[in-house]
C-alpha positions as CSV (number, residue, x, y, z in Angstrom):
1,M,125.2,84.2,31.3
2,Q,121.4,82.4,30.1
3,D,119.8,83.5,32.7
4,A,120.7,86.5,33.0
5,A,119.8,87.4,29.5
6,I,116.9,86.1,30.6
7,V,116.0,88.6,33.4
8,L,117.4,91.6,31.3
9,S,115.0,90.5,28.5
10,V,112.0,91.2,30.9
11,M,112.9,94.1,32.1
12,S,113.7,95.8,29.0
13,T,110.3,94.7,27.7
14,P,108.4,98.3,26.9
15,A,105.7,99.4,29.2
16,Q,102.9,101.1,28.1
17,Q,102.7,103.5,31.7
18,I,106.3,104.2,31.3
19,D,106.6,107.1,28.1
20,S,110.6,106.8,28.9
21,T,111.6,103.1,28.0
22,M,113.8,102.9,25.5
23,Q,112.6,101.8,22.3
24,M,116.0,100.3,20.4
25,A,115.4,98.6,17.3
26,L,117.2,95.7,18.2
27,S,115.0,92.6,19.5
28,S,114.9,92.7,23.3
29,L,115.2,88.9,23.5
30,Y,118.7,88.6,24.5
31,H,118.6,85.0,25.3
32,E,118.0,83.9,22.1
33,H,121.1,85.3,20.0
34,L,122.9,83.0,22.9
35,P,125.8,80.7,20.5
36,D,125.4,77.3,21.6
37,I,128.8,76.0,22.8
38,E,128.3,72.8,19.9
39,R,128.3,76.0,16.8
40,M,130.5,77.8,18.4
41,R,134.0,78.1,16.3
42,T,137.8,77.8,16.8
43,W,138.3,81.3,17.8
44,P,135.3,82.6,19.0
45,L,136.2,85.5,20.0
46,L,138.0,86.1,16.4
47,G,137.4,89.4,15.6
48,R,137.0,91.5,18.8
49,R,139.0,93.6,20.7
50,F,139.5,94.6,24.3
51,A,141.3,96.4,26.8
52,I,142.4,96.3,30.5
53,V,142.3,99.6,32.0
54,K,145.5,100.3,33.9
55,E,144.3,102.6,36.0
56,T,142.1,99.2,37.7
57,I,145.5,96.8,38.1
58,G,147.6,98.9,40.6
59,P,148.4,100.3,43.8
60,G,144.9,99.5,46.5
61,V,144.2,96.8,44.1
62,D,144.9,93.6,45.6
63,I,147.5,91.2,43.4
64,S,146.0,88.2,43.8
65,V,142.9,89.8,41.3
66,V,145.2,91.3,39.5
67,D,146.3,87.9,39.1
68,C,142.9,86.6,37.8
69,I,143.0,89.5,35.2
70,V,145.2,88.8,33.5
71,T,144.6,85.3,33.3
72,A,141.4,86.3,31.9
73,A,143.0,88.3,29.5
74,R,145.0,85.2,28.4
75,D,142.2,83.3,27.8
76,I,139.8,85.9,25.8
77,E,143.5,85.7,23.4
78,K,143.0,81.5,23.3
79,L,139.7,82.4,22.1
80,G,141.1,84.6,19.0
81,G,139.9,88.1,20.9
82,V,143.2,90.8,21.0
83,V,143.6,92.8,24.8
84,D,145.2,95.9,24.9
85,V,146.1,97.4,28.5
86,I,145.1,101.6,27.9
87,S,144.8,104.5,30.7
88,C,141.6,106.0,31.7
89,P,142.6,109.0,33.9
90,S,139.7,109.9,35.4
91,F,138.8,106.1,36.3
92,H,139.1,106.7,40.0
93,L,137.6,109.9,39.9
94,G,133.8,108.2,39.5
95,L,134.0,106.6,43.2
96,P,134.0,110.1,45.0
97,A,131.4,111.8,42.1
98,Y,129.0,108.8,42.4
99,Y,129.1,109.0,46.2
100,I,128.2,112.8,46.5
101,L,126.0,112.7,43.5
102,A,124.0,109.1,45.1
103,V,123.3,110.9,48.7
104,S,122.7,114.0,47.8
105,E,120.2,112.5,45.4
106,A,118.9,110.1,47.8
107,S,118.3,112.8,50.5
108,S,116.4,115.1,48.4
109,N,113.9,112.1,47.5
110,L,113.2,110.4,50.6
111,A,113.0,114.5,52.1
112,R,108.8,114.0,51.6
113,Y,108.5,110.5,54.1
114,D,108.5,112.9,56.5
115,N,105.3,110.8,58.3
116,I,103.5,113.9,57.4
117,R,103.3,113.5,53.4
118,F,104.0,110.2,53.9
119,G,104.8,107.9,55.9
120,A,103.8,106.8,59.3
121,A,102.1,109.9,61.2
122,D,103.0,107.7,64.6
123,S,107.0,106.9,64.2
124,S,110.3,108.5,63.6
125,R,112.6,108.9,60.0
126,S,114.9,107.5,62.4
127,E,112.8,103.6,62.7
128,D,111.3,103.4,59.0
129,F,114.6,103.8,57.4
130,G,117.9,101.5,57.8
131,D,120.9,101.9,58.5
132,E,122.9,102.2,55.0
133,V,119.7,104.5,53.7
134,K,120.2,106.8,57.1
135,R,123.9,106.2,55.6
136,R,123.3,108.2,52.3
137,I,121.7,110.4,53.6
138,L,123.2,111.6,56.4
139,M,126.9,111.4,54.8
140,V,128.7,114.7,54.9
141,L,129.9,115.4,52.1
142,L,134.1,114.8,52.6
143,P,136.6,113.5,50.0
144,L,136.4,109.5,50.1
145,Q,139.5,109.8,52.1
146,R,138.4,112.2,54.6
147,W,135.4,110.1,55.7
148,P,136.2,108.7,59.2
149,S,134.2,105.5,59.6
150,R,132.6,106.7,63.7
151,L,131.0,109.4,61.8
152,L,129.7,107.1,58.5
153,N,128.4,104.9,61.5
154,T,126.3,108.2,63.5
155,G,123.1,109.8,62.6
156,F,124.3,113.6,63.4
157,L,124.7,114.5,60.0
158,Q,123.5,117.0,57.8
159,G,122.8,115.0,54.1
160,S,121.5,118.3,52.1
161,Y,124.8,119.4,52.6
162,A,125.9,119.4,49.2
163,L,122.6,120.8,47.7
164,S,122.4,123.8,50.4
165,A,123.5,127.0,49.6
166,G,126.3,128.0,48.7
167,H,127.7,125.1,48.2
168,S,125.6,123.5,45.4
169,D,128.1,124.6,42.8
170,S,131.3,123.1,45.2
171,Y,130.1,119.9,45.8
172,Y,127.4,118.6,43.4
173,K,127.8,120.7,39.9
174,R,131.7,119.7,40.3
175,A,130.6,116.0,40.2
176,Q,127.9,116.1,37.3
177,E,131.2,117.8,35.7
178,V,133.6,114.4,36.5
179,R,130.4,112.3,35.3
180,S,130.8,113.8,32.1
181,M,134.1,113.8,31.9
182,V,134.2,109.7,32.8
183,E,131.5,109.5,30.3
184,V,133.7,110.9,27.7
185,D,137.0,109.6,28.6
186,L,135.3,106.0,28.2
187,T,133.2,106.5,25.6
188,T,135.7,107.1,23.5
189,K,137.9,104.2,24.2
190,L,134.9,102.3,23.9
191,K,134.8,103.2,20.0
192,T,137.6,101.6,19.7
193,Y,137.1,98.3,21.5
194,D,134.0,96.3,22.1
195,A,134.6,96.4,26.2
196,L,137.2,97.4,28.5
197,L,137.8,94.6,31.7
198,T,138.2,95.8,35.0
199,P,138.3,93.9,37.9
200,A,134.6,93.3,39.7
201,A,136.3,94.5,42.8
202,P,139.6,95.4,44.4
203,T,140.4,92.3,45.8
204,P,138.6,89.2,46.5
205,A,135.2,88.8,48.2
206,Y,134.7,89.2,51.9
207,R,132.6,87.0,54.3
208,A,129.1,87.6,54.7
209,N,128.4,91.1,57.4
210,E,132.5,90.8,57.5
211,K,132.8,94.6,56.8
212,T,129.6,96.0,58.2
213,E,131.5,97.8,61.1
214,D,133.8,99.8,58.3
215,P,131.2,101.5,55.6
216,L,134.2,103.1,54.2
217,A,136.2,99.7,52.8
218,M,132.9,98.8,52.3
219,F,132.0,102.4,49.7
220,S,135.8,101.4,48.5
221,G,134.8,98.1,47.4
222,D,133.1,100.2,45.3
223,M,135.2,102.0,43.2
224,M,135.4,99.5,39.9
225,T,132.1,99.2,39.2
226,V,130.2,102.6,39.8
227,N,131.3,104.6,36.8
228,V,129.0,102.3,34.7
229,N,126.5,104.2,36.9
230,L,127.5,107.4,36.2
231,C,127.9,106.9,32.3
232,G,124.8,104.7,31.6
233,L,127.1,102.2,30.0
234,P,126.1,98.6,30.3
235,A,128.3,95.9,32.2
236,I,128.1,92.6,33.2
237,V,130.4,90.2,36.0
238,V,131.8,86.8,34.7
239,R,133.9,84.3,37.3
240,G,137.5,85.1,36.8
241,G,138.3,82.0,39.4
242,K,139.2,81.9,43.0
243,V,141.8,82.6,45.3
244,L,143.4,80.9,48.5
245,V,142.7,83.7,51.0
246,E,143.2,82.2,55.3
247,D,143.0,78.8,53.4
248,K,139.8,79.5,51.5
249,L,139.1,79.8,47.9
250,L,137.5,82.7,47.5
251,P,136.1,84.1,43.9
252,V,137.0,87.0,41.8
253,G,135.2,88.7,39.7
254,V,135.6,89.8,36.2
255,Q,134.2,93.0,34.9
256,L,133.3,93.9,31.2
257,I,131.7,97.2,30.7
258,G,130.0,97.1,26.8
259,R,129.0,100.2,25.0
260,P,125.6,101.7,25.1
261,F,123.2,100.0,24.1
262,G,125.5,97.0,23.6
263,E,124.3,94.3,25.7
264,A,123.1,92.1,23.1
265,T,127.0,92.4,22.2
266,L,127.8,92.0,25.8
267,L,125.8,89.0,26.4
268,E,127.4,87.2,23.7
269,I,131.1,87.5,24.6
270,A,130.6,87.1,28.2
271,H,129.0,84.1,26.7
272,I,131.5,82.6,25.3
273,F,133.8,83.6,28.3
274,E,132.2,81.7,30.4
275,L,131.5,78.5,28.6
276,C,134.7,77.8,27.1
277,T,136.8,79.0,30.8
278,W,134.4,77.2,33.1
279,N,136.8,74.4,34.1
280,N,139.8,76.9,35.2
281,T,136.9,79.3,37.1
282,N,134.9,76.8,39.3
């Protein structure tokens, strides 16, 4: 956590060239406020309230991952925190909304690279863009469960479909409305709780390049993390332990979602959790 805090401290330094940098009253030196284990009190999370999002430990989530989340909740309670289980009905709406917004904006932003205004004149767009960029530009915007893997691997689909005349209201505008709904749902819960607990992914970590031929499975793996991007909330992943899969121990991550501009508090909680559970999660 100390490394993450140092990196965030550098990244959050105001830039003179960027007018949109958020000017916060608190110090941006996040790593200087992390507690030392020698000075930590007996119950370092006493007075903190947490909540497990019920929709993230239900169907579609590996049971071993759920067990790690429950174990993490018990560890938090041992450190003095209070852990509840709450419902965020809009949580699973974030994934399809995110991909509609992401591929639409990617298609729009990268349209300038037409090898006329930008890009090399002696090459084509298909040569300049990588496979993942092409997928996001060319992905047909159907509901996620109807995206055939064979289509996600081809480059013959129209990426600006969601922004085209007659379809913008049906797709892009509705995705923006869903984003607002998810944001209200999560920020309302965070008025009561210091952080929300979810898995970092619905399954344990898979091997490198194991799912490159199945983009649909890779996109579905983002279901736990895309909401923080939609809502502009801080989040961090801590070690949640390891599970045995095919005779190999694979790591499981626990995601902590914090309040808007609550990075300092979130880093402190994650730092305490990491220090106090290090032997259990490694």
